[in-house]
Every structure is written in structure tokens, then in C-alpha cells.
C-alpha positions as CSV (number, residue, x, y, z in Angstrom):
1,M,266.5,-37.3,19.3
2,S,266.1,-37.4,15.6
3,G,265.3,-40.0,13.1
4,K,263.9,-40.7,9.8
5,P,260.8,-38.9,9.1
6,L,257.5,-40.3,10.4
7,R,254.9,-41.4,7.8
8,V,251.6,-39.8,8.3
9,L,248.1,-40.6,7.1
10,V,245.9,-37.5,6.9
11,A,242.1,-38.1,7.1
12,G,239.7,-35.4,6.2
13,L,240.7,-32.7,4.0
14,G,238.4,-29.8,5.1
15,N,239.7,-26.4,6.3
16,M,241.7,-27.9,9.2
17,G,242.7,-31.0,7.5
18,R,244.1,-29.1,4.4
19,S,246.1,-26.8,6.8
20,H,247.5,-29.9,8.8
21,A,248.4,-31.8,5.6
22,L,250.4,-28.7,4.6
23,A,252.2,-28.5,8.0
24,Y,253.2,-32.2,7.6
25,H,254.4,-31.5,4.0
26,R,256.5,-28.6,5.3
27,N,258.0,-30.3,8.2
28,P,261.1,-32.5,7.5
29,G,260.3,-34.7,10.5
30,F,257.1,-36.0,8.6
31,E,256.5,-37.6,5.3
32,I,252.9,-37.9,3.9
33,A,252.0,-41.5,3.3
34,G,248.6,-40.7,2.0
35,L,245.5,-38.5,2.2
36,V,242.0,-39.7,3.0
37,N,238.9,-37.9,1.7
38,R,235.6,-39.1,0.3
39,S,235.7,-36.5,-2.6
40,R,238.6,-34.8,-4.3
41,P,238.8,-31.2,-3.0
42,Q,240.8,-28.4,-4.4
43,L,244.3,-28.6,-2.6
44,D,247.2,-26.3,-2.3
45,E,249.6,-26.9,-5.1
46,A,252.2,-28.3,-2.6
47,L,249.7,-31.2,-1.9
48,A,248.7,-32.0,-5.4
49,G,251.1,-34.9,-5.8
50,Y,249.7,-37.0,-3.1
51,D,247.4,-39.8,-3.5
52,I,243.8,-39.3,-2.1
53,L,242.1,-42.5,-0.9
54,P,238.4,-42.7,-0.3
55,D,238.5,-45.3,2.6
56,F,240.2,-44.8,6.0
57,D,240.4,-48.4,7.1
58,A,241.9,-49.5,3.6
59,A,244.3,-46.7,3.6
60,L,245.3,-47.5,7.3
61,A,245.9,-51.3,6.3
62,S,247.8,-50.7,3.3
63,L,249.9,-47.8,4.0
64,K,250.8,-48.7,7.6
65,P,251.7,-45.3,8.8
66,D,253.5,-44.3,11.9
67,V,250.9,-41.3,12.5
68,C,247.4,-40.7,11.6
69,S,246.0,-37.2,11.6
70,I,242.2,-37.3,12.0
71,N,240.5,-34.2,10.8
72,T,237.2,-35.5,9.8
73,Y,233.6,-34.5,11.2
74,S,233.4,-35.0,14.9
75,D,231.3,-38.2,15.0
76,S,233.9,-40.3,13.4
77,H,236.9,-38.8,15.6
78,A,236.7,-41.6,18.3
79,D,236.3,-44.7,16.1
80,Y,239.1,-43.5,13.7
81,A,241.4,-42.6,16.6
82,V,241.1,-46.0,18.3
83,R,241.5,-47.9,15.1
84,A,244.7,-46.0,14.4
85,L,246.0,-46.4,17.9
86,E,245.3,-50.1,17.8
87,A,247.1,-50.4,14.5
88,G,250.1,-48.9,16.3
89,C,249.9,-45.3,15.1
90,H,250.4,-42.3,17.1
91,V,247.4,-39.9,16.7
92,F,246.7,-36.2,16.2
93,V,242.9,-35.7,16.3
94,E,241.1,-32.3,15.8
95,K,238.8,-31.1,18.5
96,P,236.5,-32.0,20.0
97,L,238.1,-35.4,20.7
98,A,234.8,-37.1,20.5
99,T,231.0,-36.5,20.6
100,T,230.6,-38.1,24.0
101,V,232.6,-38.2,27.1
102,A,232.6,-42.0,27.0
103,D,234.1,-42.0,23.6
104,A,236.8,-39.4,24.5
105,E,237.8,-41.6,27.5
106,R,237.8,-44.7,25.2
107,V,240.3,-42.9,23.0
108,V,242.5,-41.8,25.9
109,A,242.4,-45.6,27.2
110,A,243.5,-46.9,23.9
111,A,246.4,-44.4,23.6
112,K,247.7,-45.5,27.1
113,A,247.0,-49.3,26.3
114,N,248.9,-49.3,23.1
115,G,251.7,-46.9,24.3
116,R,251.1,-44.4,21.6
117,K,251.0,-40.5,21.7
118,L,247.6,-38.7,21.4
119,V,247.5,-35.1,20.7
120,I,244.3,-33.1,20.4
121,G,244.0,-30.0,18.3
122,Y,243.8,-27.4,20.8
123,I,245.3,-24.7,18.7
124,L,245.4,-22.0,21.4
125,R,247.8,-23.9,23.4
126,H,250.4,-23.0,20.8
127,H,249.7,-19.4,20.4
128,P,252.2,-17.0,22.2
129,S,249.6,-14.4,22.7
130,W,247.1,-16.9,24.3
131,M,249.9,-18.1,26.5
132,R,250.6,-14.5,27.6
133,L,246.9,-13.8,28.3
134,I,246.8,-16.9,30.5
135,A,249.8,-16.0,32.4
136,E,248.7,-12.2,32.9
137,A,245.4,-13.5,34.2
138,R,247.0,-16.1,36.5
139,A,249.2,-13.3,38.0
140,L,246.3,-11.4,39.0
141,G,244.8,-14.2,41.2
142,G,241.5,-15.5,41.4
143,P,238.5,-16.1,41.7
144,Y,237.9,-15.1,38.2
145,V,234.8,-14.1,35.9
146,F,235.3,-15.3,32.4
147,R,233.5,-13.5,29.6
148,M,234.2,-15.1,26.2
149,N,232.5,-15.7,22.9
150,L,233.1,-16.4,19.3
151,N,230.2,-15.8,16.9
152,Q,230.5,-16.4,13.2
153,Q,228.3,-14.5,10.6
154,S,228.5,-17.5,8.1
155,S,227.2,-17.6,4.4
156,G,227.8,-19.5,1.2
157,P,230.3,-22.4,1.7
158,T,231.0,-21.5,5.2
159,W,227.4,-21.8,6.2
160,E,227.3,-25.2,4.4
161,T,230.1,-26.4,6.4
162,H,228.5,-25.2,9.7
163,K,225.2,-27.0,8.8
164,A,227.1,-30.1,8.1
165,L,228.9,-29.8,11.5
166,M,225.6,-29.2,13.3
167,Q,224.3,-32.7,12.0
168,T,226.4,-33.8,15.1
169,T,227.9,-31.1,17.1
170,S,226.5,-27.8,18.4
171,P,228.5,-24.5,18.2
172,I,228.9,-24.4,21.9
173,V,230.6,-27.7,21.9
174,D,232.6,-27.4,18.6
175,C,234.2,-24.1,19.5
176,G,233.7,-24.0,23.3
177,V,236.2,-26.7,24.2
178,H,239.0,-24.2,23.4
179,Y,237.6,-21.6,25.6
180,I,236.8,-23.8,28.6
181,D,240.3,-25.2,28.3
182,V,241.7,-21.6,28.6
183,M,239.3,-21.0,31.6
184,C,240.6,-24.2,33.3
185,Q,244.2,-23.3,32.7
186,I,243.7,-20.1,34.4
187,T,241.9,-21.1,37.4
188,D,243.5,-24.5,37.7
189,S,240.3,-25.5,39.4
190,V,237.5,-28.0,38.8
191,P,234.3,-27.3,37.0
192,V,231.4,-28.4,39.2
193,E,228.2,-27.2,37.5
194,V,227.2,-26.1,33.9
195,R,224.2,-24.3,32.6
196,G,223.3,-23.9,29.0
197,M,220.6,-22.1,26.8
198,G,220.2,-22.3,23.1
199,L,217.9,-21.3,20.2
200,R,217.4,-22.7,16.7
201,L,217.4,-19.6,14.4
202,S,217.1,-21.1,11.0
203,G,214.9,-23.6,9.3
204,E,217.9,-24.8,7.6
205,V,219.2,-26.4,11.0
206,S,217.9,-29.7,12.1
207,A,214.9,-29.5,14.6
208,S,216.8,-31.2,17.3
209,M,219.8,-28.9,16.8
210,Y,220.4,-25.1,17.8
211,N,222.8,-22.7,15.8
212,Y,223.0,-20.2,18.8
213,G,223.9,-21.2,22.4
214,H,225.7,-20.0,25.5
215,L,226.7,-21.7,28.6
216,Q,227.7,-20.6,32.2
217,V,230.2,-22.7,34.2
218,L,230.9,-22.8,37.9
219,F,234.3,-23.9,39.4
220,A,235.1,-25.1,42.7
221,D,237.1,-22.0,43.5
222,G,234.1,-19.8,43.1
223,S,235.1,-18.7,39.6
224,V,232.2,-18.3,37.1
225,G,232.5,-18.5,33.3
226,W,230.3,-17.5,30.3
227,Y,230.7,-18.7,26.8
228,E,228.6,-17.8,23.6
229,A,228.7,-19.3,20.2
230,G,226.5,-18.8,17.1
231,W,226.8,-19.6,13.5
232,G,224.8,-18.5,10.5
233,P,223.8,-15.6,8.3
234,M,221.6,-14.0,10.8
235,M,224.5,-13.6,13.3
236,S,225.7,-10.1,14.3
237,E,229.3,-8.8,13.7
238,T,228.9,-6.6,16.5
239,A,231.0,-7.8,19.7
240,F,231.2,-11.2,17.8
241,F,234.7,-11.6,19.7
242,V,234.8,-11.0,23.5
243,K,237.6,-12.2,25.7
244,D,237.8,-10.7,29.2
245,V,239.1,-12.2,32.5
246,I,238.2,-10.3,35.5
247,S,239.4,-10.9,39.1
248,P,239.3,-8.9,42.3
249,N,242.6,-7.4,41.3
250,G,241.8,-6.2,37.8
251,C,241.3,-7.6,34.5
252,V,243.0,-8.8,31.2
253,S,241.2,-8.4,27.9
254,I,241.7,-9.1,24.3
255,V,241.1,-5.8,22.2
256,M,240.3,-6.8,18.6
257,D,241.1,-4.9,15.4
258,Q,237.8,-3.0,14.7
259,N,238.1,-4.0,11.1
260,A,238.2,-7.9,11.9
261,K,235.4,-10.0,10.5
262,S,233.9,-13.1,12.2
263,D,234.2,-15.4,9.0
264,D,238.0,-14.8,8.8
265,V,239.7,-17.8,10.4
266,D,242.6,-15.7,11.5
267,S,240.5,-13.5,13.6
268,H,239.6,-16.4,15.8
269,T,243.1,-16.6,17.1
270,K,244.8,-13.3,16.6
271,T,244.7,-11.0,19.6
272,S,245.9,-7.6,18.1
273,L,246.3,-6.2,21.8
274,I,246.1,-7.6,25.2
275,R,244.9,-4.9,27.8
276,V,246.0,-5.5,31.5
277,H,244.1,-3.4,34.0
278,K,244.8,-3.3,37.6
279,A,242.1,-2.6,40.2
280,A,244.4,-0.8,43.0
281,T,243.3,2.7,43.8
282,G,245.2,5.4,46.0
283,A,244.0,7.7,48.8
284,D,242.3,9.8,46.2
285,G,240.2,6.8,44.9
286,R,241.9,6.9,41.6
287,F,243.8,4.1,39.9
288,T,247.4,3.9,40.9
289,T,248.5,2.1,37.6
290,P,247.5,3.0,34.0
291,D,246.3,0.3,31.9
292,L,249.2,-1.7,30.2
293,D,248.6,-2.4,26.4
294,L,250.7,-5.4,25.1
295,R,250.9,-5.2,21.3
296,M,251.0,-8.7,19.9
297,D,252.9,-7.6,16.7
298,G,254.1,-10.6,14.5
299,E,251.5,-13.2,15.6
300,P,251.4,-16.4,14.0
301,G,248.4,-16.9,11.5
302,H,246.2,-19.7,11.3
303,Q,248.7,-22.0,8.9
304,D,251.6,-21.0,11.3
305,L,249.7,-22.2,14.4
306,C,248.8,-25.5,12.6
307,E,252.6,-26.0,12.1
308,R,253.4,-25.4,15.7
309,E,250.8,-28.0,16.6
310,Q,252.5,-30.6,14.2
311,A,256.0,-29.6,15.6
312,F,254.6,-30.3,19.1
313,L,253.2,-33.7,18.0
314,L,256.7,-34.5,16.6
315,K,258.4,-33.4,19.8
316,A,256.0,-35.6,21.9
317,I,256.9,-38.7,19.8
318,R,260.6,-38.1,19.5
319,E,261.2,-37.0,23.1
320,N,258.5,-39.3,24.8
321,L,256.6,-36.6,26.4
322,D,254.1,-37.4,29.1
323,L,250.8,-36.4,27.7
324,S,248.7,-37.4,30.5
325,R,247.7,-33.9,31.6
326,H,247.1,-32.9,28.0
327,M,244.7,-35.8,27.5
328,Q,242.8,-35.3,30.8
329,D,242.3,-31.5,30.0
330,A,241.0,-32.4,26.6
331,V,238.3,-34.7,28.1
332,Q,237.5,-32.3,30.9
333,S,236.8,-29.3,28.6
334,L,234.6,-31.7,26.4
335,R,232.7,-32.8,29.5
336,V,231.8,-29.2,30.3
337,C,230.7,-28.4,26.8
338,L,228.6,-31.6,26.5
339,A,227.0,-30.8,29.8
340,A,226.1,-27.5,28.6
341,D,224.5,-29.1,25.6
342,E,222.5,-31.4,27.9
343,S,221.3,-28.4,29.8
344,V,220.2,-26.7,26.6
345,K,218.3,-29.7,25.7
346,T,216.7,-30.5,29.3
347,G,216.4,-27.0,30.7
348,K,218.0,-28.0,33.8
349,P,221.6,-27.2,35.2
350,V,224.0,-30.1,35.2
351,R,226.1,-31.1,38.2
352,L,229.4,-32.8,36.9
353,Q,229.9,-36.3,38.0
354,G,232.4,-36.9,40.9
355,E,231.9,-33.2,42.2
């Protein structure tokens, strides 16, 4: 089902906001009604002709868009999303959906109450290589061990952005929701307990925050997962990107380009190569099957993935897709990461409610 372009208001013009705005600009199914940002950042030439308004509520009231794309700092996600949904807009919101589980559930409830679509920016769900990784891992069968991290050696403007994010959100929450979501898709099981540890490695970081952390999550099917994230100029470039899924029957791993750098946003999603290892051995005790290397040539880059996300949003609206599971999964992965954050601060494991 097609129709006239949907008018979209883009709030927040940081790295992700600019990429999403460009995606709307390039997709004939959308028409940018306006951009919202408190300052006037340097934009891609394609976006230079659009008005930049300083106030979200004023822009929402005056422009009356069909869609709101919310790419601001995490602590404003829930309030902006609810106001947009109550104004009759469909909403795309960058991850994490909110900074508390209650706020995330409030956004989902507002989407359901107002009959609007809510899509959360889980970019890996639109990446063909990550979809292949999940499929290969599921084919092995569980229970699973997950070993995942994404550390970023940041400096200059990137470190400034990280410090701003850490005013409200820790690295294991901001980045971890992606990888907990991947774990949950592979196990299709319920997380039941979370443990977290963290450390503040810089005096430039708030005393109540930490710029390095890791979590361990236990699932109902016996699977266990580990995720690590750290930001800052002190972080190591060695093994900054580990993505291993291990089962009794073998493992699936992402093998990174040895020249990749942790501050390159494309390195956060590109896989280069997926290696599938089967554990079966013969009578001589040797492996019966050689490792299979799946080369992921022609992978989409960061901008391409943002465009795939917005194409999915358009499809969800035009075809009235049921996004119940999409929203439920976003809340669940956030619940796990926030529980890890609580564990870091209390020094105690967290049993997840209802389990």
C-alpha cells in the first residue's frame, strides 16, 4: 500500500540523528517537515535546506507531522516519544528506548493506546550478516555461552560525546541493549538473573558514573552471557570487538578485520567474516568437519543500515505490521541492562521480576 509521503519531524542531530535525517531525505516515502536541535550543527549538504527549530514541543504543535524520529539524549526519549504518540504521530526512537523500565513501558502503552507504530533503533536487526550469525547460532542448538563486547578508545569530539551520554546512561546500557537483544533472539529464552561490575577510569566522568563495565546474564534455559563496554582515551584497541556464540555442538564467531579501529562507527556493525565451527569428532578424536568461513562481502555501511531501519518503519506503517514482539523485546533488553547497572551500583546480583 502506497500513498503520499509521510511528513517526519527529526529531533536530535547528533551522529545517529543526522544519519536518520539523511535516510528520510533519500526515501521517497518520507518528507522531512523539519529538524529539531538546540544548536545548528554542520549538516550534510543534502540536509542544508531544512529548517532547524530549537524546541521540540513547538515544532510538534506547529508542523503536525505524521512521524517523529527521536534521536536525542536518552533521558528525553520517553517524554518526547509519549508526547509525539499522543499527538497522533508514529514514532521512531533511537535505543535505548528510555532510561528506566517504567518509562519504556509507558512509551509502549502510549503506542498501543493511540494506535500508532513504535519502532526502536535496533540497527543490528536490519543487518544481513547479523541475521546470518543469529541463524547459524540457532542451528547449533543451545544452551549457549555468549561472549560479546564493544569497547571504544575515544578522544576529542567522540570522548566529549561519550561524556555527555554518561550524564544519564552507562556504556553497558547504551550499547548493551543491542547485544542482549541478539542473545535473546538466539536463545529465545527468558533472562532470569543479571550481575554487573564497573569502574570509573577517568576524573572527567561523574563520580556516580563508570566508563567501563561488564555484565553477566543467566537465562532460563541455562544459557549464560557476558557483555563488556568501555569508553574513553584509556581503552585498549586489543580485542575491542569480540562476538562469540558457543554451544555443545560448536561455535559461531565474528572474525574482525585486523585493521579495524574501535572509534570507526562502521566497525561496530561490520562482520568481515563469520566462522562456523562444528564440535563433532570422529573415531580418531579429530574434527569431522573443517571450519566454515562465511565471507560477508558487500556489507551495508552505517548509513545504509539507517536507511534500512527507516524503510522498515515505512513498511510497518504502510502495511500495519504487528510490532508487539518488537516492542516487547526492546523493553526486555533494556530491563537486563538496567539490572546490570543496578548490580554495578549495589554490588549484588539482580533477579528479574516475574522470574
